[in-house]
Steps between C-alpha positions, in 0.01 A plus 500: 500500500746784467462843654370685186240226443378528857453874454268452199267238645136605545527440874791744535323764286186495715692539822394159631792375712685193385590224743847641573377855552218382722741288708734799546206716603372246752840417653660847478351678802500202740863428420591862571314489832675175594838650408422802716397292797799267485789728409383840612389360834852370558641837397273684740610276787870556417436874478320503836787313664750747344297797625474352849875441511561860400265636765662275762848615395393866516349440842831361623700788350274762656480318834129443484432808284615736777793641302492652154584260218850522350529719193732490204685825430652538158761776470589628157 
């Protein structure tokens, strides 16, 4: 069945989902949630480690946050 024929079937005109559309609807949200848990979780861990390293580095530069942090001065 070609695409124009699928568009003119009675099932498509009544809004009743076909097998492919129903499969996409059923698997769409769970696959997005799984993607978020797998890849975004890893990203959050890497981001937390990066943030911790930055805070540790700033703590070392400021000698335990007792000195002001270094600033960047741009002269024109």
